[in-house]
C-alpha positions in Angstrom: 68.6 -68.9 237.6 69.7 -71.4 240.3 68.1 -69.7 243.3 65.5 -67.0 244.0 66.1 -64.4 246.7 62.8 -63.5 248.3 62.9 -59.9 249.7 60.1 -58.5 251.8 59.3 -54.9 252.0 59.7 -53.5 255.5 57.9 -50.5 257.0 59.9 -48.8 259.9 56.9 -46.7 261.2 56.7 -48.7 264.6 58.6 -46.0 266.7 57.5 -42.5 267.7 59.0 -39.4 265.9 58.4 -35.7 266.4 57.0 -35.4 263.0 54.2 -37.9 263.5 53.6 -36.6 267.2 52.7 -33.2 265.6 50.7 -34.6 262.9 48.7 -37.3 264.7 49.3 -37.0 268.5 52.1 -37.7 270.9 53.4 -41.3 270.7 51.8 -42.1 267.1 53.0 -45.3 265.6 51.4 -47.6 263.0 49.9 -49.3 266.0 47.8 -46.4 266.7 45.7 -46.9 263.7 45.7 -50.7 263.9 44.3 -50.6 267.5 41.3 -48.6 266.7 40.2 -50.1 263.4 36.4 -51.4 263.3 34.6 -53.7 261.0 32.7 -52.0 258.3 30.7 -54.8 257.0 29.5 -58.3 258.0 32.5 -60.6 258.1 35.1 -57.7 257.8 38.2 -58.8 259.7 39.0 -55.8 261.9 41.0 -55.0 263.9 44.1 -57.0 262.9 45.9 -58.1 266.2 49.4 -59.4 266.1 50.2 -62.9 267.2 51.4 -63.2 270.9 54.8 -64.1 269.9 55.3 -60.5 268.5 52.9 -58.6 270.3 52.9 -54.5 269.6 56.5 -54.2 269.1 58.8 -51.1 269.4 61.2 -50.7 266.7 63.1 -48.5 269.2 64.3 -51.5 270.8 67.1 -53.2 268.6 66.1 -56.5 270.1 62.7 -56.2 268.0 64.4 -56.4 264.6 66.7 -59.1 265.7 63.8 -61.2 266.3 62.1 -60.3 263.3 64.9 -61.2 261.1 65.3 -64.7 262.9 61.7 -65.2 262.0 62.0 -64.0 258.6 64.9 -66.2 257.7 63.3 -69.4 259.2 60.5 -68.9 256.7 62.7 -68.4 253.6 63.0 -64.7 253.4 66.5 -63.6 252.2 66.3 -60.0 253.2 64.6 -57.0 253.9 63.8 -53.9 251.7 63.7 -51.0 254.2 61.5 -48.0 253.2 64.0 -45.2 253.3 62.7 -41.7 253.8 64.9 -38.9 252.8 63.7 -35.2 252.6 66.4 -32.8 251.6 69.0 -34.3 253.8 66.4 -35.1 256.6 65.8 -38.8 257.2 62.7 -40.1 259.0 61.8 -43.2 260.6 65.6 -43.9 260.7 66.1 -45.5 264.0 65.8 -49.1 262.8 68.2 -48.7 260.2 70.6 -46.7 262.2 70.6 -49.3 265.2 71.3 -52.1 262.4 74.3 -50.1 260.9 75.5 -49.1 264.4 75.3 -52.5 266.0 75.9 -54.8 263.1 72.8 -56.7 264.3 70.7 -58.4 262.8 73.2 -60.2 260.5 70.4 -60.2 257.8 70.6 -58.9 254.2 68.9 -55.7 253.4 68.7 -52.6 251.0 66.9 -49.4 250.8 63.7 -48.5 249.0 63.3 -44.7 248.6 59.7 -43.9 249.4 60.2 -40.3 247.9 56.8 -39.2 248.4 55.3 -36.0 250.3 54.0 -37.0 253.7 50.5 -35.8 253.9 47.5 -36.4 256.2 45.7 -38.2 253.3 47.7 -41.5 253.4 47.3 -41.4 249.7 50.4 -39.4 248.9 48.5 -36.5 247.7 50.1 -33.1 248.3 47.5 -31.4 250.7 47.7 -30.8 254.2 51.2 -32.1 254.2 53.3 -33.1 257.0 56.7 -32.8 255.3 57.2 -32.2 251.5 59.5 -34.1 249.2 61.9 -31.6 247.2 64.7 -32.2 244.8 68.0 -30.2 244.3 71.2 -30.9 242.5 72.9 -30.3 245.9 70.6 -32.8 247.7 71.0 -35.4 245.1 74.8 -35.3 245.6 74.3 -35.2 249.6 71.9 -38.2 249.3 74.2 -40.3 247.2 77.1 -39.5 249.4 75.2 -40.7 252.5 73.9 -43.8 250.7 77.4 -44.8 249.6 78.3 -45.3 253.3 75.4 -47.7 253.7 76.3 -49.7 250.6 79.7 -50.5 252.1 77.8 -52.5 254.8 78.6 -56.1 254.0 75.0 -57.2 254.6 73.9 -54.8 251.8 72.2 -56.8 248.8 74.0 -56.4 245.6 73.2 -57.8 242.1 76.5 -58.3 240.1 78.5 -56.8 243.0 76.4 -53.5 242.5 74.4 -52.1 245.5 70.7 -52.2 245.0 68.5 -49.2 245.2 65.0 -48.9 244.4 63.0 -45.6 243.8 59.2 -45.8 244.6 58.1 -42.6 242.3 61.0 -42.0 239.9 59.0 -40.0 237.6 58.6 -37.2 240.2 62.1 -36.7 240.2 63.1 -33.6 238.0 65.6 -34.0 235.2 65.8 -37.9 236.0 68.5 -38.6 233.6 70.9 -36.1 235.3 69.8 -37.6 238.6 70.6 -41.2 237.7 73.8 -40.1 236.3 74.9 -38.2 239.4 74.3 -41.2 241.5 76.3 -43.5 239.2 79.3 -41.0 238.9 79.5 -40.2 242.6 79.7 -44.1 243.4 82.6 -44.3 240.8 84.5 -41.3 242.3 84.3 -42.7 245.8 85.4 -46.3 244.7 81.8 -48.0 244.8 80.2 -49.9 242.0 77.5 -48.0 240.2 74.4 -48.6 242.0 71.9 -51.3 240.5 68.9 -48.8 240.3 65.2 -50.4 240.1 62.4 -48.2 239.1 59.1 -49.1 240.9 56.1 -48.8 238.4 53.8 -48.0 241.5 52.2 -44.9 239.8 53.7 -45.1 236.3 53.3 -48.6 235.1 53.0 -47.8 231.4 56.4 -46.1 231.4 59.6 -48.1 230.3 62.1 -46.3 232.5 64.8 -48.7 231.5 65.1 -46.1 228.8 66.1 -43.3 231.4 68.9 -45.4 232.7 67.4 -47.5 235.3 68.8 -51.1 235.4 65.4 -52.9 236.1 61.7 -52.4 236.7 59.7 -53.3 239.7 56.1 -54.5 239.1 54.7 -53.1 242.3 51.6 -54.5 244.0 49.0 -53.8 244.7 48.4 -51.5 241.7 45.2 -49.9 243.0 44.8 -47.8 239.9 43.6 -50.8 238.1 40.5 -51.2 240.2 37.4 -49.8 239.3 36.2 -46.6 241.3 39.4 -46.9 243.4 39.8 -43.0 243.8 36.1 -42.1 244.3 34.9 -41.6 247.8 31.2 -40.8 246.6 28.0 -42.9 246.8 27.9 -44.8 243.5 25.6 -47.3 241.8 28.5 -49.0 240.3 30.1 -49.8 243.7 26.8 -51.1 245.1 26.9 -53.7 242.1 30.3 -54.7 242.8 29.8 -55.0 246.6 26.6 -57.0 246.1 28.6 -59.7 244.4 30.5 -60.0 247.7 27.3 -60.0 249.7 28.0 -56.4 251.1 25.2 -54.0 250.9 27.0 -50.7 250.5 27.2 -47.9 247.5 30.0 -46.2 249.6 32.6 -48.8 250.3 35.4 -49.9 248.0 35.8 -53.7 248.4 37.2 -56.1 245.8 37.8 -59.8 245.8 41.5 -61.1 246.1 41.4 -63.5 243.4 40.0 -61.1 240.9 42.4 -58.4 241.7 45.3 -60.8 241.4 44.1 -62.1 237.9 44.0 -58.4 236.7 47.4 -57.7 237.9 49.2 -61.0 237.0 47.8 -61.1 233.4 48.6 -57.5 232.5 51.0 -57.1 229.3 53.7 -54.7 230.3 56.2 -53.4 227.6 59.5 -54.5 229.6 60.8 -57.2 231.7 60.4 -56.7 235.5 60.9 -57.9 239.1 57.7 -59.1 240.3 55.9 -57.9 243.7 53.3 -60.0 245.2 51.1 -58.4 247.7 49.8 -60.4 250.7 46.5 -58.6 251.4 45.1 -55.1 251.4 42.9 -53.2 253.9 43.8 -49.7 254.7 40.4 -49.1 256.7 42.6 -48.4 259.9 43.8 -45.4 258.2 40.9 -44.3 256.0 37.8 -45.7 257.4 34.9 -45.9 255.2 36.9 -44.2 252.5 39.4 -47.1 252.2 40.2 -49.6 249.7 39.7 -53.2 250.9 40.6 -56.4 249.1 38.7 -59.2 250.8 39.1 -62.9 250.7 42.8 -63.2 250.7 43.9 -66.6 252.4 47.3 -68.5 252.7 46.3 -70.9 250.1 45.5 -68.2 247.6 48.7 -66.3 248.5 50.8 -69.6 247.7 49.0 -70.1 244.5 49.7 -66.7 243.2 53.3 -66.8 244.4 54.0 -70.1 242.4 52.2 -68.3 239.4 54.3 -65.2 240.0 57.6 -67.2 240.0 56.7 -69.1 236.7 56.1 -65.8 234.9 59.3 -64.4 236.4 61.3 -67.1 234.8 60.1 -66.0 231.5 61.7 -62.6 231.9 65.1 -63.3 230.8 67.1 -62.1 233.7 70.5 -63.3 234.5 71.2 -65.8 237.2 72.2 -63.0 239.8 69.3 -60.8 238.8 66.9 -63.1 241.0 65.0 -60.8 243.2 61.2 -61.4 244.0 59.6 -58.8 246.2 56.9 -59.7 248.8 54.7 -56.7 250.0 54.9 -56.5 252.9 56.5 -57.8 256.1 54.6 -55.5 258.3 52.3 -53.1 256.7 49.8 -53.6 259.5 47.5 -50.6 258.9 47.2 -51.5 255.3 46.2 -55.2 256.4 49.4 -56.3 254.2 51.9 -58.4 256.0 53.5 -61.7 256.4 54.0 -61.2 260.3 51.6 -63.6 262.3 48.4 -62.4 263.5 45.8 -64.0 265.8 43.6 -65.0 262.9 46.0 -66.7 260.6 49.0 -67.5 263.1 52.1 -68.4 260.7 50.0 -69.7 257.9 51.1 -67.1 255.4 54.8 -67.5 256.6 54.4 -71.5 256.1 52.9 -71.0 252.6 55.8 -68.8 251.6 58.3 -71.3 253.0 56.6 -74.4 251.1 57.2 -72.3 247.8 60.7 -71.1 248.8 61.8 -74.8 249.5 60.5 -76.3 246.5 61.7 -73.4 244.2 65.2 -73.7 245.5 65.4 -77.5 245.4 64.5 -77.5 241.5 
């Protein structure tokens, strides 16, 4: 493995769309929740405010992504993995990618990461009070891959062994998964494209080895919130109080965890398959869920750099080939989850600088 390609996951929810207008109010974007966030305990960093160099940008403006790509490249990011929203032929939050495909700008590598979840008002992927439901049919599977083949032909599209990369967030939600995978591969061959290099995210099924289903690789998605105690309970609990007290937080309601502790849990798991790693920057979805949120506290650029180096060391033991050299960073711009590399007023460019220091050292070795 001569060189690692660092890919940052990219959220396109920074432009208004009718579906969000109807669900959350006219003009809703990710910034709506970010701006109204409030601290929930002493020392809680909220609201998160973007650095003056980027501001509260609008992805409806093609120039925004051009600037983002320039910034990402300058700090060692190889490309973006755009969250892709496809609902029975309907695409949502598609303007940034459409602008990129139409204009050819920015000249920056990318691939698509299908976030195949029902949109609901819970912000947790639970299928209640839904905005738009994720469904699957044989006909739609064909329409989906035929549309994707057009995107795969873009010269900027990221490939492994000349095969276009495509990641699926919740693969086990897809009925008859074996047939789905075969459909995608067959259609690419029929239309003169290489079979896609399919990556299954273990976001919600980390114990399942989906290589046996026909995927080419697994992605060890972070953060794996399901590994944290009480992560799904919004009740008042004594166990929460005890955990929070260790962080000097007096609450039996909040779910707060220490970044170092969380990283140790996630880094030291023994999974039954090789995988591409995914390192999260931070996590605090209180802008979306208030006192029912999950907050991972005490992340710093120094700790991020430390765990990125440990992640790389572990990745080198996975046995991947020279061209299978992806490491994911979650995320470029998940602002309402407190999970972003982009500069803010508190840390400036320090997370990006930490990343650059690692990238430069690794790629010199």
